[in-house]
mmCIF file of the C-alpha atoms, coordinates in Angstrom:
data_MODEL
# 
_entry.id   MODEL 
# 
loop_
_atom_site.group_PDB 
_atom_site.id 
_atom_site.type_symbol 
_atom_site.label_atom_id 
_atom_site.label_alt_id 
_atom_site.label_comp_id 
_atom_site.label_asym_id 
_atom_site.label_entity_id 
_atom_site.label_seq_id 
_atom_site.pdbx_PDB_ins_code 
_atom_site.Cartn_x 
_atom_site.Cartn_y 
_atom_site.Cartn_z 
_atom_site.occupancy 
_atom_site.B_iso_or_equiv 
_atom_site.pdbx_formal_charge 
_atom_site.auth_seq_id 
_atom_site.auth_comp_id 
_atom_site.auth_asym_id 
_atom_site.auth_atom_id 
_atom_site.pdbx_PDB_model_num 
ATOM 1   C CA . MET A 1 1   ? 0.000   0.000  0.000   1.00 0.00 ? 1   MET A CA 1 
ATOM 2   C CA . SER A 1 2   ? 1.274   3.439  -0.867  1.00 0.00 ? 2   SER A CA 1 
ATOM 3   C CA . ASP A 1 3   ? 1.446   6.098  1.806   1.00 0.00 ? 3   ASP A CA 1 
ATOM 4   C CA . SER A 1 4   ? 0.692   8.793  -0.757  1.00 0.00 ? 4   SER A CA 1 
ATOM 5   C CA . GLN A 1 5   ? -2.689  10.433 -0.522  1.00 0.00 ? 5   GLN A CA 1 
ATOM 6   C CA . ALA A 1 6   ? -4.084  13.606 -1.990  1.00 0.00 ? 6   ALA A CA 1 
ATOM 7   C CA . PRO A 1 7   ? -6.996  15.576 -0.524  1.00 0.00 ? 7   PRO A CA 1 
ATOM 8   C CA . LEU A 1 8   ? -9.440  16.756 -3.165  1.00 0.00 ? 8   LEU A CA 1 
ATOM 9   C CA . ALA A 1 9   ? -11.127 20.146 -2.903  1.00 0.00 ? 9   ALA A CA 1 
ATOM 10  C CA . LEU A 1 10  ? -14.826 20.156 -2.099  1.00 0.00 ? 10  LEU A CA 1 
ATOM 11  C CA . ASP A 1 11  ? -16.557 23.462 -1.653  1.00 0.00 ? 11  ASP A CA 1 
ATOM 12  C CA . ASP A 1 12  ? -20.080 24.372 -0.543  1.00 0.00 ? 12  ASP A CA 1 
ATOM 13  C CA . ARG A 1 13  ? -21.543 24.556 -4.036  1.00 0.00 ? 13  ARG A CA 1 
ATOM 14  C CA . HIS A 1 14  ? -20.752 20.854 -4.520  1.00 0.00 ? 14  HIS A CA 1 
ATOM 15  C CA . SER A 1 15  ? -22.299 19.612 -1.288  1.00 0.00 ? 15  SER A CA 1 
ATOM 16  C CA . VAL A 1 16  ? -25.886 18.480 -1.091  1.00 0.00 ? 16  VAL A CA 1 
ATOM 17  C CA . LEU A 1 17  ? -26.204 20.251 2.229   1.00 0.00 ? 17  LEU A CA 1 
ATOM 18  C CA . SER A 1 18  ? -24.482 23.570 1.673   1.00 0.00 ? 18  SER A CA 1 
ATOM 19  C CA . ASP A 1 19  ? -25.139 25.154 5.060   1.00 0.00 ? 19  ASP A CA 1 
ATOM 20  C CA . HIS A 1 20  ? -22.263 27.562 5.779   1.00 0.00 ? 20  HIS A CA 1 
ATOM 21  C CA . ALA A 1 21  ? -21.702 26.098 9.272   1.00 0.00 ? 21  ALA A CA 1 
ATOM 22  C CA . LEU A 1 22  ? -20.777 22.765 7.668   1.00 0.00 ? 22  LEU A CA 1 
ATOM 23  C CA . ASP A 1 23  ? -18.092 24.276 5.432   1.00 0.00 ? 23  ASP A CA 1 
ATOM 24  C CA . GLN A 1 24  ? -15.158 23.142 7.572   1.00 0.00 ? 24  GLN A CA 1 
ATOM 25  C CA . LEU A 1 25  ? -16.465 19.600 7.726   1.00 0.00 ? 25  LEU A CA 1 
ATOM 26  C CA . PHE A 1 26  ? -16.723 19.377 3.939   1.00 0.00 ? 26  PHE A CA 1 
ATOM 27  C CA . ARG A 1 27  ? -13.609 21.325 2.989   1.00 0.00 ? 27  ARG A CA 1 
ATOM 28  C CA . GLY A 1 28  ? -10.591 19.032 2.789   1.00 0.00 ? 28  GLY A CA 1 
ATOM 29  C CA . ALA A 1 29  ? -12.381 16.127 4.448   1.00 0.00 ? 29  ALA A CA 1 
ATOM 30  C CA . ARG A 1 30  ? -12.710 13.963 1.362   1.00 0.00 ? 30  ARG A CA 1 
ATOM 31  C CA . THR A 1 31  ? -9.458  12.024 1.125   1.00 0.00 ? 31  THR A CA 1 
ATOM 32  C CA . PHE A 1 32  ? -8.391  9.860  -1.809  1.00 0.00 ? 32  PHE A CA 1 
ATOM 33  C CA . TYR A 1 33  ? -5.954  6.949  -1.529  1.00 0.00 ? 33  TYR A CA 1 
ATOM 34  C CA . SER A 1 34  ? -4.572  4.467  -4.023  1.00 0.00 ? 34  SER A CA 1 
ATOM 35  C CA . TRP A 1 35  ? -2.907  1.134  -3.369  1.00 0.00 ? 35  TRP A CA 1 
ATOM 36  C CA . GLU A 1 36  ? 0.163   0.407  -5.508  1.00 0.00 ? 36  GLU A CA 1 
ATOM 37  C CA . ASP A 1 37  ? -1.062  -3.189 -5.726  1.00 0.00 ? 37  ASP A CA 1 
ATOM 38  C CA . LYS A 1 38  ? -4.338  -2.952 -7.671  1.00 0.00 ? 38  LYS A CA 1 
ATOM 39  C CA . GLN A 1 39  ? -5.262  -6.542 -6.721  1.00 0.00 ? 39  GLN A CA 1 
ATOM 40  C CA . VAL A 1 40  ? -6.668  -5.740 -3.267  1.00 0.00 ? 40  VAL A CA 1 
ATOM 41  C CA . SER A 1 41  ? -9.284  -8.312 -2.252  1.00 0.00 ? 41  SER A CA 1 
ATOM 42  C CA . GLU A 1 42  ? -12.664 -7.525 -0.741  1.00 0.00 ? 42  GLU A CA 1 
ATOM 43  C CA . THR A 1 43  ? -11.654 -9.567 2.323   1.00 0.00 ? 43  THR A CA 1 
ATOM 44  C CA . THR A 1 44  ? -8.462  -7.519 2.780   1.00 0.00 ? 44  THR A CA 1 
ATOM 45  C CA . ILE A 1 45  ? -10.285 -4.203 2.449   1.00 0.00 ? 45  ILE A CA 1 
ATOM 46  C CA . ARG A 1 46  ? -13.037 -5.119 4.900   1.00 0.00 ? 46  ARG A CA 1 
ATOM 47  C CA . ALA A 1 47  ? -10.538 -6.530 7.416   1.00 0.00 ? 47  ALA A CA 1 
ATOM 48  C CA . LEU A 1 48  ? -8.479  -3.323 7.173   1.00 0.00 ? 48  LEU A CA 1 
ATOM 49  C CA . TYR A 1 49  ? -11.577 -1.205 7.830   1.00 0.00 ? 49  TYR A CA 1 
ATOM 50  C CA . GLU A 1 50  ? -12.482 -3.313 10.861  1.00 0.00 ? 50  GLU A CA 1 
ATOM 51  C CA . ARG A 1 51  ? -8.920  -3.315 12.212  1.00 0.00 ? 51  ARG A CA 1 
ATOM 52  C CA . ASN A 1 52  ? -8.978  0.488  12.036  1.00 0.00 ? 52  ASN A CA 1 
ATOM 53  C CA . GLY A 1 53  ? -12.263 0.839  13.930  1.00 0.00 ? 53  GLY A CA 1 
ATOM 54  C CA . TRP A 1 54  ? -14.732 1.156  11.023  1.00 0.00 ? 54  TRP A CA 1 
ATOM 55  C CA . HIS A 1 55  ? -17.696 -1.214 10.998  1.00 0.00 ? 55  HIS A CA 1 
ATOM 56  C CA . GLU A 1 56  ? -20.861 -2.307 9.163   1.00 0.00 ? 56  GLU A CA 1 
ATOM 57  C CA . THR A 1 57  ? -18.640 -3.283 6.234   1.00 0.00 ? 57  THR A CA 1 
ATOM 58  C CA . TRP A 1 58  ? -20.241 -4.295 2.952   1.00 0.00 ? 58  TRP A CA 1 
ATOM 59  C CA . THR A 1 59  ? -19.404 -5.108 -0.661  1.00 0.00 ? 59  THR A CA 1 
ATOM 60  C CA . ALA A 1 60  ? -21.738 -4.026 -3.485  1.00 0.00 ? 60  ALA A CA 1 
ATOM 61  C CA . THR A 1 61  ? -21.930 -1.036 -5.824  1.00 0.00 ? 61  THR A CA 1 
ATOM 62  C CA . VAL A 1 62  ? -22.804 2.648  -5.423  1.00 0.00 ? 62  VAL A CA 1 
ATOM 63  C CA . PHE A 1 63  ? -26.412 3.654  -6.112  1.00 0.00 ? 63  PHE A CA 1 
ATOM 64  C CA . ASP A 1 64  ? -27.016 5.183  -9.536  1.00 0.00 ? 64  ASP A CA 1 
ATOM 65  C CA . TYR A 1 65  ? -28.991 8.092  -8.072  1.00 0.00 ? 65  TYR A CA 1 
ATOM 66  C CA . GLN A 1 66  ? -27.857 11.098 -6.027  1.00 0.00 ? 66  GLN A CA 1 
ATOM 67  C CA . HIS A 1 67  ? -27.951 10.290 -2.322  1.00 0.00 ? 67  HIS A CA 1 
ATOM 68  C CA . TYR A 1 68  ? -26.220 11.128 0.934   1.00 0.00 ? 68  TYR A CA 1 
ATOM 69  C CA . HIS A 1 69  ? -26.014 9.848  4.498   1.00 0.00 ? 69  HIS A CA 1 
ATOM 70  C CA . PRO A 1 70  ? -27.013 12.299 7.258   1.00 0.00 ? 70  PRO A CA 1 
ATOM 71  C CA . ASP A 1 71  ? -26.024 9.970  10.100  1.00 0.00 ? 71  ASP A CA 1 
ATOM 72  C CA . ALA A 1 72  ? -22.623 8.592  9.071   1.00 0.00 ? 72  ALA A CA 1 
ATOM 73  C CA . HIS A 1 73  ? -19.396 9.353  7.250   1.00 0.00 ? 73  HIS A CA 1 
ATOM 74  C CA . GLU A 1 74  ? -18.625 6.690  4.620   1.00 0.00 ? 74  GLU A CA 1 
ATOM 75  C CA . ALA A 1 75  ? -15.404 4.982  3.504   1.00 0.00 ? 75  ALA A CA 1 
ATOM 76  C CA . LEU A 1 76  ? -15.436 3.445  0.012   1.00 0.00 ? 76  LEU A CA 1 
ATOM 77  C CA . THR A 1 77  ? -12.695 1.305  -1.570  1.00 0.00 ? 77  THR A CA 1 
ATOM 78  C CA . VAL A 1 78  ? -12.881 -0.246 -5.032  1.00 0.00 ? 78  VAL A CA 1 
ATOM 79  C CA . ALA A 1 79  ? -12.227 -3.991 -4.844  1.00 0.00 ? 79  ALA A CA 1 
ATOM 80  C CA . ARG A 1 80  ? -12.627 -4.771 -8.533  1.00 0.00 ? 80  ARG A CA 1 
ATOM 81  C CA . GLY A 1 81  ? -13.197 -2.991 -11.838 1.00 0.00 ? 81  GLY A CA 1 
ATOM 82  C CA . TRP A 1 82  ? -13.791 0.736  -12.283 1.00 0.00 ? 82  TRP A CA 1 
ATOM 83  C CA . ALA A 1 83  ? -16.576 3.288  -11.922 1.00 0.00 ? 83  ALA A CA 1 
ATOM 84  C CA . ASP A 1 84  ? -17.262 6.947  -12.600 1.00 0.00 ? 84  ASP A CA 1 
ATOM 85  C CA . LEU A 1 85  ? -18.621 8.430  -9.371  1.00 0.00 ? 85  LEU A CA 1 
ATOM 86  C CA . GLN A 1 86  ? -20.117 11.895 -9.099  1.00 0.00 ? 86  GLN A CA 1 
ATOM 87  C CA . ILE A 1 87  ? -19.048 13.295 -5.741  1.00 0.00 ? 87  ILE A CA 1 
ATOM 88  C CA . GLY A 1 88  ? -20.602 16.444 -4.304  1.00 0.00 ? 88  GLY A CA 1 
ATOM 89  C CA . GLY A 1 89  ? -24.172 16.322 -5.585  1.00 0.00 ? 89  GLY A CA 1 
ATOM 90  C CA . PRO A 1 90  ? -25.640 16.988 -9.039  1.00 0.00 ? 90  PRO A CA 1 
ATOM 91  C CA . SER A 1 91  ? -23.015 19.599 -9.952  1.00 0.00 ? 91  SER A CA 1 
ATOM 92  C CA . GLY A 1 92  ? -20.150 17.715 -8.311  1.00 0.00 ? 92  GLY A CA 1 
ATOM 93  C CA . GLU A 1 93  ? -16.938 16.371 -9.747  1.00 0.00 ? 93  GLU A CA 1 
ATOM 94  C CA . ILE A 1 94  ? -16.962 13.047 -11.634 1.00 0.00 ? 94  ILE A CA 1 
ATOM 95  C CA . LEU A 1 95  ? -14.072 10.840 -10.560 1.00 0.00 ? 95  LEU A CA 1 
ATOM 96  C CA . ARG A 1 96  ? -12.902 7.636  -12.266 1.00 0.00 ? 96  ARG A CA 1 
ATOM 97  C CA . VAL A 1 97  ? -12.049 5.142  -9.526  1.00 0.00 ? 97  VAL A CA 1 
ATOM 98  C CA . ASP A 1 98  ? -10.256 1.852  -10.144 1.00 0.00 ? 98  ASP A CA 1 
ATOM 99  C CA . ALA A 1 99  ? -9.449  -1.246 -8.103  1.00 0.00 ? 99  ALA A CA 1 
ATOM 100 C CA . GLY A 1 100 ? -7.431  -0.173 -5.059  1.00 0.00 ? 100 GLY A CA 1 
ATOM 101 C CA . ASP A 1 101 ? -8.736  3.415  -4.978  1.00 0.00 ? 101 ASP A CA 1 
ATOM 102 C CA . ALA A 1 102 ? -10.455 4.625  -1.817  1.00 0.00 ? 102 ALA A CA 1 
ATOM 103 C CA . ILE A 1 103 ? -12.379 7.720  -0.834  1.00 0.00 ? 103 ILE A CA 1 
ATOM 104 C CA . VAL A 1 104 ? -13.839 8.942  2.459   1.00 0.00 ? 104 VAL A CA 1 
ATOM 105 C CA . LEU A 1 105 ? -17.039 10.984 2.226   1.00 0.00 ? 105 LEU A CA 1 
ATOM 106 C CA . PRO A 1 106 ? -18.260 13.140 5.100   1.00 0.00 ? 106 PRO A CA 1 
ATOM 107 C CA . ALA A 1 107 ? -21.916 12.751 6.038   1.00 0.00 ? 107 ALA A CA 1 
ATOM 108 C CA . GLY A 1 108 ? -24.123 14.888 3.819   1.00 0.00 ? 108 GLY A CA 1 
ATOM 109 C CA . VAL A 1 109 ? -21.940 14.788 0.707   1.00 0.00 ? 109 VAL A CA 1 
ATOM 110 C CA . GLY A 1 110 ? -24.048 13.701 -2.256  1.00 0.00 ? 110 GLY A CA 1 
ATOM 111 C CA . HIS A 1 111 ? -22.730 10.937 -4.465  1.00 0.00 ? 111 HIS A CA 1 
ATOM 112 C CA . CYS A 1 112 ? -23.849 8.528  -7.179  1.00 0.00 ? 112 CYS A CA 1 
ATOM 113 C CA . ARG A 1 113 ? -22.513 6.096  -9.749  1.00 0.00 ? 113 ARG A CA 1 
ATOM 114 C CA . MET A 1 114 ? -22.571 7.428  -13.311 1.00 0.00 ? 114 MET A CA 1 
ATOM 115 C CA . ASP A 1 115 ? -20.992 4.419  -15.049 1.00 0.00 ? 115 ASP A CA 1 
ATOM 116 C CA . GLN A 1 116 ? -19.147 1.229  -14.149 1.00 0.00 ? 116 GLN A CA 1 
ATOM 117 C CA . SER A 1 117 ? -17.378 -1.814 -15.553 1.00 0.00 ? 117 SER A CA 1 
ATOM 118 C CA . ALA A 1 118 ? -19.256 -5.117 -15.585 1.00 0.00 ? 118 ALA A CA 1 
ATOM 119 C CA . ASP A 1 119 ? -17.086 -6.469 -12.742 1.00 0.00 ? 119 ASP A CA 1 
ATOM 120 C CA . PHE A 1 120 ? -17.214 -3.360 -10.499 1.00 0.00 ? 120 PHE A CA 1 
ATOM 121 C CA . GLN A 1 121 ? -17.321 -4.024 -6.754  1.00 0.00 ? 121 GLN A CA 1 
ATOM 122 C CA . ILE A 1 122 ? -16.781 -1.514 -3.969  1.00 0.00 ? 122 ILE A CA 1 
ATOM 123 C CA . CYS A 1 123 ? -16.430 -2.012 -0.219  1.00 0.00 ? 123 CYS A CA 1 
ATOM 124 C CA . GLY A 1 124 ? -17.890 0.413  2.299   1.00 0.00 ? 124 GLY A CA 1 
ATOM 125 C CA . ALA A 1 125 ? -17.736 1.049  6.044   1.00 0.00 ? 125 ALA A CA 1 
ATOM 126 C CA . TYR A 1 126 ? -18.703 3.599  8.698   1.00 0.00 ? 126 TYR A CA 1 
ATOM 127 C CA . PRO A 1 127 ? -17.028 4.930  11.881  1.00 0.00 ? 127 PRO A CA 1 
ATOM 128 C CA . ALA A 1 128 ? -17.565 2.721  14.935  1.00 0.00 ? 128 ALA A CA 1 
ATOM 129 C CA . ASP A 1 129 ? -19.857 5.204  16.697  1.00 0.00 ? 129 ASP A CA 1 
ATOM 130 C CA . GLN A 1 130 ? -22.113 5.718  13.668  1.00 0.00 ? 130 GLN A CA 1 
ATOM 131 C CA . PRO A 1 131 ? -24.755 3.389  12.198  1.00 0.00 ? 131 PRO A CA 1 
ATOM 132 C CA . HIS A 1 132 ? -24.829 1.970  8.708   1.00 0.00 ? 132 HIS A CA 1 
ATOM 133 C CA . GLY A 1 133 ? -25.595 5.166  6.769   1.00 0.00 ? 133 GLY A CA 1 
ATOM 134 C CA . THR A 1 134 ? -29.246 5.978  6.180   1.00 0.00 ? 134 THR A CA 1 
ATOM 135 C CA . VAL A 1 135 ? -29.771 6.578  2.460   1.00 0.00 ? 135 VAL A CA 1 
ATOM 136 C CA . ILE A 1 136 ? -31.441 9.902  1.634   1.00 0.00 ? 136 ILE A CA 1 
ATOM 137 C CA . ARG A 1 137 ? -32.186 10.794 -1.988  1.00 0.00 ? 137 ARG A CA 1 
ATOM 138 C CA . ALA A 1 138 ? -30.575 14.085 -2.800  1.00 0.00 ? 138 ALA A CA 1 
ATOM 139 C CA . PRO A 1 139 ? -31.695 16.811 -2.955  1.00 0.00 ? 139 PRO A CA 1 
ATOM 140 C CA . GLU A 1 140 ? -35.422 15.971 -2.947  1.00 0.00 ? 140 GLU A CA 1 
ATOM 141 C CA . GLU A 1 141 ? -35.446 14.379 0.536   1.00 0.00 ? 141 GLU A CA 1 
ATOM 142 C CA . ARG A 1 142 ? -33.255 17.017 2.186   1.00 0.00 ? 142 ARG A CA 1 
ATOM 143 C CA . THR A 1 143 ? -34.593 18.407 5.463   1.00 0.00 ? 143 THR A CA 1 
ATOM 144 C CA . GLU A 1 144 ? -33.333 20.885 8.034   1.00 0.00 ? 144 GLU A CA 1 
ATOM 145 C CA . ALA A 1 145 ? -33.225 17.986 10.500  1.00 0.00 ? 145 ALA A CA 1 
ATOM 146 C CA . HIS A 1 146 ? -30.573 16.377 8.287   1.00 0.00 ? 146 HIS A CA 1 
ATOM 147 C CA . VAL A 1 147 ? -28.455 19.528 8.439   1.00 0.00 ? 147 VAL A CA 1 
ATOM 148 C CA . ALA A 1 148 ? -28.607 19.452 12.246  1.00 0.00 ? 148 ALA A CA 1 
ATOM 149 C CA . GLU A 1 149 ? -27.872 15.709 12.345  1.00 0.00 ? 149 GLU A CA 1 
ATOM 150 C CA . ILE A 1 150 ? -24.794 16.121 10.148  1.00 0.00 ? 150 ILE A CA 1 
ATOM 151 C CA . ALA A 1 151 ? -23.508 19.056 12.192  1.00 0.00 ? 151 ALA A CA 1 
ATOM 152 C CA . ALA A 1 152 ? -23.838 17.002 15.400  1.00 0.00 ? 152 ALA A CA 1 
ATOM 153 C CA . LEU A 1 153 ? -21.901 13.966 14.138  1.00 0.00 ? 153 LEU A CA 1 
ATOM 154 C CA . SER A 1 154 ? -18.582 13.132 15.740  1.00 0.00 ? 154 SER A CA 1 
ATOM 155 C CA . ARG A 1 155 ? -15.435 13.067 13.684  1.00 0.00 ? 155 ARG A CA 1 
ATOM 156 C CA . PRO A 1 156 ? -13.901 9.611  13.167  1.00 0.00 ? 156 PRO A CA 1 
ATOM 157 C CA . GLU A 1 157 ? -11.400 8.459  15.786  1.00 0.00 ? 157 GLU A CA 1 
ATOM 158 C CA . SER A 1 158 ? -9.346  6.743  13.080  1.00 0.00 ? 158 SER A CA 1 
ATOM 159 C CA . ASP A 1 159 ? -8.663  6.769  9.367   1.00 0.00 ? 159 ASP A CA 1 
ATOM 160 C CA . PRO A 1 160 ? -10.239 3.669  7.733   1.00 0.00 ? 160 PRO A CA 1 
ATOM 161 C CA . ILE A 1 161 ? -7.042  2.888  5.777   1.00 0.00 ? 161 ILE A CA 1 
ATOM 162 C CA . PHE A 1 162 ? -4.169  4.181  7.937   1.00 0.00 ? 162 PHE A CA 1 
ATOM 163 C CA . GLY A 1 163 ? -5.733  3.972  11.407  1.00 0.00 ? 163 GLY A CA 1 
ATOM 164 C CA . THR A 1 164 ? -5.173  6.404  14.252  1.00 0.00 ? 164 THR A CA 1 
ATOM 165 C CA . GLY A 1 165 ? -3.145  9.396  13.092  1.00 0.00 ? 165 GLY A CA 1 
ATOM 166 C CA . GLY A 1 166 ? -3.874  8.784  9.412   1.00 0.00 ? 166 GLY A CA 1 
ATOM 167 C CA . PRO A 1 167 ? -4.654  11.601 6.952   1.00 0.00 ? 167 PRO A CA 1 
ATOM 168 C CA . LEU A 1 168 ? -8.382  11.702 7.730   1.00 0.00 ? 168 LEU A CA 1 
ATOM 169 C CA . THR A 1 169 ? -7.787  12.129 11.457  1.00 0.00 ? 169 THR A CA 1 
ATOM 170 C CA . ILE A 1 170 ? -5.230  14.852 10.752  1.00 0.00 ? 170 ILE A CA 1 
ATOM 171 C CA . HIS A 1 171 ? -7.680  16.721 8.463   1.00 0.00 ? 171 HIS A CA 1 
ATOM 172 C CA . TRP A 1 172 ? -10.360 16.477 11.141  1.00 0.00 ? 172 TRP A CA 1 
ATOM 173 C CA . GLY A 1 173 ? -8.181  17.437 14.090  1.00 0.00 ? 173 GLY A CA 1 
ATOM 174 C CA . ARG A 1 174 ? -7.495  14.013 15.582  1.00 0.00 ? 174 ARG A CA 1 
ATOM 175 C CA . SER A 1 175 ? -3.958  12.934 16.483  1.00 0.00 ? 175 SER A CA 1 
ATOM 176 C CA . GLY A 1 176 ? -1.925  9.762  16.975  1.00 0.00 ? 176 GLY A CA 1 
ATOM 177 C CA . ASP A 1 177 ? 0.408   7.494  15.080  1.00 0.00 ? 177 ASP A CA 1 
ATOM 178 C CA . ALA A 1 178 ? -0.485  6.281  11.599  1.00 0.00 ? 178 ALA A CA 1 
ATOM 179 C CA . SER A 1 179 ? -0.616  2.495  11.158  1.00 0.00 ? 179 SER A CA 1 
ATOM 180 C CA . PRO A 1 180 ? -0.900  1.385  7.522   1.00 0.00 ? 180 PRO A CA 1 
# 
């Protein structure tokens, strides 16, 4: 696994919930990783998530409609194939993700699958203190209660890939030693 990671910009106009108070949560929180070895198995990904304190792991695809999770941040890692994911709601950036690529989405950030290879599989997980993310269609099901729920969420204690002290915990003001 490579220790290189690059935060991607995400500003308010790309978030489903663009409340100004949430700006710091969204800005710089989405972190993108890539394994050098593109043959990362679903079992390896899910075990890594669990070892680093993320739970409710699953393997499937990403919904093909805009949605977000008001009650959980979400880690996603491509196990097989490729997909074009739109991140940040209907006007958000479209990213091509391949096997071994991972992304962490803060609660409230809209996302959907635009295209995928026939063999595409992605693994997901959520921080230990948050439930399996409730799926809310974006933006038609948005409510002010969701804005409050997102604002009240805790920040993850660990990075799903690098553990305590990893890039996500640094971006969100947590500290500790990274453990790849």
